[in-house]
N, C-alpha and C positions, 0 to 999 in steps of 0.2 A: 421486451427482451425476449423472452424465449423463441426468438427464430436464433438466436445467437447458439442456443443449444438445442435447436431441431435441427438445424439445415449448416453443415461445414461450408457447401461451395460457397455461401455469400460472406463467411468470412474472409476464404481464399480469394473471392473476387474482390471484395471493398480492399483486402491488402495489397493484392496485384496492382488495382488502379492507384492507390494511393503511393506504393512505391515506384511506380511508373511516372506520375507528374511529377514527383518528389526527385525523382532520377532526371527526369527531363528538366528540371528547374538548374539543378546542381551543373547539368552539363552547359546549360546556359551563362552561369554564373559563376561556378566553382565556390560556390557558397558554402562552407565547410558546415552550418546548421543543416543544410540539406541532406547532405550526407548522412550527419547523427540523426535526421526524421528516418531517414530510410533503417538504417539499422533498428532505430526506436520501433518503427513500424513491422521490420521481420520479429523481433521481439514478440511485442503486442501480439501479431497473428498467430504465432507458435505458444504461446499460452493461452489464447483463446482456442483455438485446435486442441490443446490437452483438457480445458476444461469441459469441452464441448464432448470430447470423447468420453471423459469421467463421468459426467451428469446425466442421468436417463430422467427424462421427461415421463409423464402419464403417457401422452400418447404413444412414445416409445414402448414402454410397457404392455399398452395395449396390442402395439405390432407385434412383438414377441409372443405375447398369449394368441393372438389370431394364427400364427404361425405352429403354434404348440397345438391349438385346437384342430387345425386342418391335419396334422401327424396323427391326432388320436383318431380321429375320424378315417384315415385312410388305413390306421391299423385294427379300428372296428370296435375300439375300445370304448363300447356304450358307457361302462361305471366311470370311467374317470371324465368323458364328457360330462356326465351328470353332474359329476362333482363340482365342473366349475358354475353350476348354476348357482343363481341368488336363492336364497331361502324363501325369499318370497314369489318368486317365480315357478308356482307351482304348476299352472297350466301350459308354461313355456318347455318347462324339464318333461311333464309327459308326453306333450307334442314330440320332443326331441328322444325319447324312450322308445316311443311308436314308431319312427321313423328310423331310426339306428335299428328294431327289431324288421325293418322293411328290406333295407338295402344290404346287399354284400359289397364293400368297395374295394376297390383293386389300386388306384391312386386317386390320390386328392392333390391339387397342387391350387396355390394361392396366385391369380395372373396377376391380380394391381389390387392396391390398397387405393382405392379412389380418396377416402378422407376417413380422418379419424377426428371427432368433435368430442374437445371433452368442456363441458360444463362446471367447471369447478366452486361454483356458487351454488349449485344447488344442493339440497339437504337430501338425503346422501347426494355425493358427487356421481355425477353420471355421466355416459360419455356415448357417442354413436359412430360406428365404424360400418364402411361403405367398402364394400369387397366383392372383387372377381373371382370367382372360382371353377376349376375346371374338374369334373369328377370322372372316374370309367367305374364301370362295377356292374351289378346285376340285383334283381329283385332273389330276395334268399330262397323265397319259392321256385325261383330258375335255378338256382345254385344247389339246391338239395335234390334234385331229380336232373341224372345225368343226360335226359334225350331234352334235346330244342334249346339247351342252355343258349340262354342270347346274351351277349353284353352290350352295352351299352356308353356311350359319353356324352358328356352335357356339359354349357359353359354356364352357370348361374351368377347372376346379380344378388348377393347377398347381404341384409342390411343387420347389425348387428349392434343392440341396445345393453349396455354396460352398466352394473351400478356397483357402486362399492359398499365392502361388507369385509368389517375386521382387518381393514387398510390393502384389503387385495380386490380385485376387479373381477366382479362374476357376472356372467350373461344373466341377462333380466327379461330378455324377449329377443327373436329374431324374426326376420321375413325372408323369403326367396322368392323367387321366380316360382312357375310351376315348372319342376324336374323334367316332365313332358313334353313339353313346350324345346324344339330344338335338338331331341337327343337324335342322335346316330348311333344303330344297331349295328353290332358288328356280327359277323357269322362265323 
């Protein structure tokens, strides 16, 4: 039943279709019960939309976290990024620290979140997110020297594994495309 709180479009489509069928039936028969059914469907649809807006699912929490992480990367805020790693994810945290020290980001945009798969049955709960990211920037070595600074842009597919720790989702691991495949250099 999580589809009810995941996507409001399903609620609207189901409610509108139900009201259309009931409305067609009422126009044919003028049976007052169908008119009450239309009103009841409208009220139920409103209540479900309010509940959908109020409830925040695990997938929605992870989606919000992904957008926050993209903003921190764009701000080159390595400390905040590293604070979002799981305590047992030492190799991943070290790799991220190395990469954040290598690149100077100017723009980081999430183009699309392909999927977020949450495994509530795992202990601790884990999730896997598939994200397409667009980034612009340069290496820190190129940015440090004013001569021959080159900016580049790249679109990467990133797979992020999260684990829950102290009731918060933390990065456990991540994989991404090779950043130098498909890099466009800007003069």
